[in-house]
MOPAC internal coordinates of N, CA, C and O (Angstrom, degrees):
PM7 1SCF
backbone

  N    0.0000 0     0.00 0     0.00 0    0    0    0
  C    1.4552 1     0.00 0     0.00 0    1    0    0
  C    1.5314 1   110.90 1     0.00 0    2    1    0
  O    1.2310 1   120.34 1   135.23 1    3    2    1
  N    1.3098 1   116.95 1   -44.77 1    3    2    1
  C    1.4618 1   120.25 1  -177.84 1    5    3    2
  C    1.5294 1   110.77 1   -64.27 1    6    5    3
  O    1.2310 1   120.69 1   140.84 1    7    6    5
  N    1.3335 1   116.29 1   -39.16 1    7    6    5
  C    1.4579 1   119.69 1  -179.27 1    9    7    6
  C    1.5274 1   110.74 1   -63.81 1   10    9    7
  O    1.2310 1   120.06 1   141.21 1   11   10    9
  N    1.3345 1   117.48 1   -38.79 1   11   10    9
  C    1.4640 1   121.20 1   177.37 1   13   11   10
  C    1.5190 1   111.03 1   -63.14 1   14   13   11
  O    1.2310 1   120.71 1   137.47 1   15   14   13
  N    1.3294 1   116.24 1   -42.53 1   15   14   13
  C    1.4596 1   121.09 1   179.91 1   17   15   14
  C    1.5191 1   110.70 1   -64.80 1   18   17   15
  O    1.2310 1   120.79 1   135.60 1   19   18   17
  N    1.3221 1   116.09 1   -44.40 1   19   18   17
  C    1.4656 1   119.85 1   179.30 1   21   19   18
  C    1.5277 1   111.12 1   -62.80 1   22   21   19
  O    1.2310 1   120.60 1   139.02 1   23   22   21
  N    1.3285 1   116.46 1   -40.98 1   23   22   21
  C    1.4646 1   120.53 1   179.37 1   25   23   22
  C    1.5242 1   110.49 1   -63.43 1   26   25   23
  O    1.2310 1   120.37 1   138.47 1   27   26   25
  N    1.3360 1   116.91 1   -41.53 1   27   26   25
  C    1.4714 1   120.59 1   179.80 1   29   27   26
  C    1.5306 1   110.50 1   -66.09 1   30   29   27
  O    1.2310 1   120.26 1   140.86 1   31   30   29
  N    1.3343 1   117.12 1   -39.14 1   31   30   29
  C    1.4630 1   120.48 1   177.29 1   33   31   30
  C    1.5200 1   110.92 1   -60.49 1   34   33   31
  O    1.2310 1   120.86 1   138.60 1   35   34   33
  N    1.3212 1   115.97 1   -41.40 1   35   34   33
  C    1.4684 1   120.75 1   179.34 1   37   35   34
  C    1.5242 1   109.98 1   -62.51 1   38   37   35
  O    1.2310 1   120.18 1   135.71 1   39   38   37
  N    1.3363 1   117.26 1   -44.29 1   39   38   37
  C    1.4633 1   120.95 1   178.78 1   41   39   38
  C    1.5288 1   110.98 1   -61.05 1   42   41   39
  O    1.2310 1   120.37 1   136.02 1   43   42   41
  N    1.3302 1   116.91 1   -43.98 1   43   42   41
  C    1.4650 1   120.80 1  -179.46 1   45   43   42
  C    1.5232 1   111.23 1   -66.16 1   46   45   43
  O    1.2310 1   120.20 1   140.24 1   47   46   45
  N    1.3204 1   117.22 1   -39.76 1   47   46   45
  C    1.4585 1   120.24 1   178.52 1   49   47   46
  C    1.5245 1   111.85 1   -65.26 1   50   49   47
  O    1.2310 1   120.54 1   145.44 1   51   50   49
  N    1.3350 1   116.56 1   -34.56 1   51   50   49
  C    1.4629 1   119.83 1   175.79 1   53   51   50
  C    1.5193 1   110.92 1   -63.98 1   54   53   51
  O    1.2310 1   120.58 1   138.16 1   55   54   53
  N    1.3335 1   116.50 1   -41.84 1   55   54   53
  C    1.4638 1   120.72 1   178.27 1   57   55   54
  C    1.5197 1   109.79 1   -61.39 1   58   57   55
  O    1.2310 1   120.35 1   135.08 1   59   58   57
  N    1.3363 1   116.94 1   -44.92 1   59   58   57
  C    1.4637 1   120.53 1   179.68 1   61   59   58
  C    1.5273 1   111.72 1   -65.76 1   62   61   59
  O    1.2310 1   120.48 1   142.58 1   63   62   61
  N    1.3217 1   116.69 1   -37.42 1   63   62   61
  C    1.4645 1   120.07 1  -179.22 1   65   63   62
  C    1.5263 1   111.54 1   -68.16 1   66   65   63
  O    1.2310 1   120.39 1   141.51 1   67   66   65
  N    1.3274 1   116.86 1   -38.49 1   67   66   65
  C    1.4612 1   120.56 1   179.34 1   69   67   66
  C    1.5243 1   111.02 1   -70.54 1   70   69   67
  O    1.2310 1   120.33 1   139.93 1   71   70   69
  N    1.3061 1   116.98 1   -40.07 1   71   70   69
  C    1.4561 1   121.09 1   179.43 1   73   71   70
  C    1.5192 1   112.01 1    67.53 1   74   73   71
  O    1.2310 1   121.13 1    21.48 1   75   74   73
  N    1.3010 1   115.44 1  -158.52 1   75   74   73
  C    1.4625 1   122.56 1  -178.78 1   77   75   74
  C    1.5249 1   109.08 1   -99.65 1   78   77   75
  O    1.2310 1   120.49 1   -46.24 1   79   78   77
  N    1.3125 1   116.66 1   133.76 1   79   78   77
  C    1.4719 1   120.24 1   179.83 1   81   79   78
  C    1.5280 1   111.55 1   -71.28 1   82   81   79
  O    1.2310 1   120.47 1   144.39 1   83   82   81
  N    1.3172 1   116.71 1   -35.61 1   83   82   81
  C    1.4677 1   120.46 1  -178.13 1   85   83   82
  C    1.5266 1   111.92 1   -76.59 1   86   85   83
  O    1.2310 1   120.73 1   147.78 1   87   86   85
  N    1.3307 1   116.21 1   -32.22 1   87   86   85
  C    1.4628 1   121.66 1  -176.55 1   89   87   86
  C    1.5341 1   109.52 1  -126.38 1   90   89   87
  O    1.2310 1   119.87 1  -101.60 1   91   90   89
  N    1.3212 1   117.85 1    78.40 1   91   90   89
  C    1.4700 1   120.49 1  -175.40 1   93   91   90
  C    1.5252 1   113.55 1   -63.99 1   94   93   91
  O    1.2310 1   119.28 1   160.36 1   95   94   93
  N    1.3113 1   118.97 1   -19.64 1   95   94   93
  C    1.4590 1   120.84 1  -179.96 1   97   95   94
  C    1.5265 1   112.17 1   -81.54 1   98   97   95
  O    1.2310 1   119.81 1   166.60 1   99   98   97
  N    1.3323 1   117.97 1   -13.40 1   99   98   97
  C    1.4633 1   120.60 1  -178.48 1  101   99   98
  C    1.5243 1   109.83 1   -76.18 1  102  101   99
  O    1.2310 1   120.33 1   -60.47 1  103  102  101
  N    1.3134 1   116.97 1   119.53 1  103  102  101
  C    1.4607 1   122.66 1  -178.63 1  105  103  102
  C    1.5307 1   111.93 1  -122.80 1  106  105  103
  O    1.2310 1   119.66 1  -157.82 1  107  106  105
  N    1.3240 1   118.26 1    22.18 1  107  106  105
  C    1.4612 1   124.25 1   174.51 1  109  107  106
  C    1.5270 1   112.31 1    61.68 1  110  109  107
  O    1.2310 1   120.48 1  -142.88 1  111  110  109
  N    1.3128 1   116.70 1    37.12 1  111  110  109
  C    1.4632 1   120.20 1   174.69 1  113  111  110
  C    1.5298 1   110.45 1   -80.51 1  114  113  111
  O    1.2310 1   120.79 1   152.28 1  115  114  113
  N    1.3297 1   116.10 1   -27.72 1  115  114  113
  C    1.4615 1   121.16 1   176.12 1  117  115  114
  C    1.5170 1   107.53 1  -134.08 1  118  117  115
  O    1.2310 1   121.22 1   -16.53 1  119  118  117
  N    1.3216 1   115.27 1   163.47 1  119  118  117
  C    1.4592 1   120.46 1  -176.20 1  121  119  118
  C    1.5291 1   111.17 1   -59.35 1  122  121  119
  O    1.2310 1   121.35 1   -37.71 1  123  122  121
  N    1.3119 1   115.02 1   142.29 1  123  122  121
  C    1.4720 1   120.60 1   178.22 1  125  123  122
  C    1.5258 1   109.64 1   -70.39 1  126  125  123
  O    1.2310 1   120.57 1   -28.16 1  127  126  125
  N    1.3210 1   116.51 1   151.84 1  127  126  125
  C    1.4618 1   121.04 1  -179.19 1  129  127  126
  C    1.5209 1   112.61 1   -76.19 1  130  129  127
  O    1.2310 1   120.40 1   171.88 1  131  130  129
  N    1.3252 1   116.84 1    -8.12 1  131  130  129
  C    1.4608 1   124.84 1  -179.80 1  133  131  130
  C    1.5214 1   113.46 1    69.70 1  134  133  131
  O    1.2310 1   120.12 1  -165.66 1  135  134  133
  N    1.3158 1   117.37 1    14.34 1  135  134  133
  C    1.4692 1   121.24 1   173.13 1  137  135  134
  C    1.5211 1   110.07 1   -86.48 1  138  137  135
  O    1.2310 1   120.60 1   153.95 1  139  138  137
  N    1.3145 1   116.45 1   -26.05 1  139  138  137
  C    1.4569 1   122.17 1  -179.09 1  141  139  138
  C    1.5360 1   108.36 1  -114.44 1  142  141  139
  O    1.2310 1   120.46 1   -59.72 1  143  142  141
  N    1.3090 1   116.73 1   120.28 1  143  142  141
  C    1.4765 1   121.38 1  -176.31 1  145  143  142
  C    1.5266 1   111.59 1   -64.80 1  146  145  143
  O    1.2310 1   119.78 1   142.41 1  147  146  145
  N    1.3291 1   118.02 1   -37.59 1  147  146  145
  C    1.4610 1   120.28 1   179.91 1  149  147  146
  C    1.5248 1   111.71 1   -64.57 1  150  149  147
  O    1.2310 1   120.16 1   141.12 1  151  150  149
  N    1.3289 1   117.30 1   -38.88 1  151  150  149
  C    1.4641 1   120.88 1   177.39 1  153  151  150
  C    1.5294 1   110.38 1   -63.76 1  154  153  151
  O    1.2310 1   120.24 1   141.76 1  155  154  153
  N    1.3180 1   117.14 1   -38.24 1  155  154  153
  C    1.4573 1   121.42 1   179.14 1  157  155  154
  C    1.5331 1   109.93 1   -64.77 1  158  157  155
  O    1.2310 1   119.86 1   139.60 1  159  158  157
  N    1.3146 1   117.87 1   -40.40 1  159  158  157
  C    1.4629 1   121.58 1   178.37 1  161  159  158
  C    1.5277 1   110.20 1   -62.96 1  162  161  159
  O    1.2310 1   120.48 1   137.04 1  163  162  161
  N    1.3189 1   116.68 1   -42.96 1  163  162  161
  C    1.4640 1   121.08 1   178.50 1  165  163  162
  C    1.5257 1   109.91 1   -63.22 1  166  165  163
  O    1.2310 1   120.02 1   136.77 1  167  166  165
  N    1.3228 1   117.57 1   -43.23 1  167  166  165
  C    1.4648 1   121.68 1   179.91 1  169  167  166
  C    1.5311 1   110.81 1   -62.88 1  170  169  167
  O    1.2310 1   120.14 1   135.95 1  171  170  169
  N    1.3321 1   117.34 1   -44.05 1  171  170  169
  C    1.4666 1   120.71 1   179.93 1  173  171  170
  C    1.5284 1   111.05 1   -65.75 1  174  173  171
  O    1.2310 1   120.28 1   144.74 1  175  174  173
  N    1.3197 1   117.06 1   -35.26 1  175  174  173
  C    1.4615 1   120.55 1   176.96 1  177  175  174
  C    1.5223 1   110.51 1   -64.17 1  178  177  175
  O    1.2310 1   120.57 1   139.34 1  179  178  177
  N    1.3076 1   116.51 1   -40.66 1  179  178  177
  C    1.4670 1   120.31 1   178.70 1  181  179  178
  C    1.5223 1   110.91 1   -64.74 1  182  181  179
  O    1.2310 1   120.11 1   136.32 1  183  182  181
  N    1.3178 1   117.40 1   -43.68 1  183  182  181
  C    1.4605 1   121.39 1   179.37 1  185  183  182
  C    1.5274 1   110.15 1   -61.77 1  186  185  183
  O    1.2310 1   120.04 1   133.78 1  187  186  185
  N    1.3184 1   117.54 1   -46.22 1  187  186  185
  C    1.4619 1   121.43 1  -179.51 1  189  187  186
  C    1.5194 1   111.05 1   -63.99 1  190  189  187
  O    1.2310 1   120.02 1   140.52 1  191  190  189
  N    1.3254 1   117.56 1   -39.48 1  191  190  189
  C    1.4548 1   121.16 1   179.18 1  193  191  190
  C    1.5296 1   111.07 1   -65.24 1  194  193  191
  O    1.2310 1   120.34 1   141.89 1  195  194  193
  N    1.3145 1   116.96 1   -38.11 1  195  194  193
  C    1.4625 1   120.68 1   177.64 1  197  195  194
  C    1.5272 1   111.76 1   -66.46 1  198  197  195
  O    1.2310 1   120.34 1   149.30 1  199  198  197
  N    1.3375 1   116.95 1   -30.70 1  199  198  197
  C    1.4620 1   120.28 1  -179.79 1  201  199  198
  C    1.5202 1   112.66 1   -75.17 1  202  201  199
  O    1.2310 1   120.47 1   153.42 1  203  202  201
  N    1.3207 1   116.71 1   -26.58 1  203  202  201
  C    1.4807 1   120.07 1  -177.59 1  205  203  202
  C    1.5068 1   110.94 1   -72.03 1  206  205  203
  O    1.2310 1   120.10 1   180.00 1  207  206  205

């Protein structure tokens, strides 16, 4: 169980580190406007990481 959680954390951190290609300044500090799909993915990754 712990290994699965650690692996998922690594995946989420990679998503956050890559960020959005169109909006490089977006770092998921506030909710995405949902106009850009990549920003939404980054935002959801941040939310999931905070829940773990």
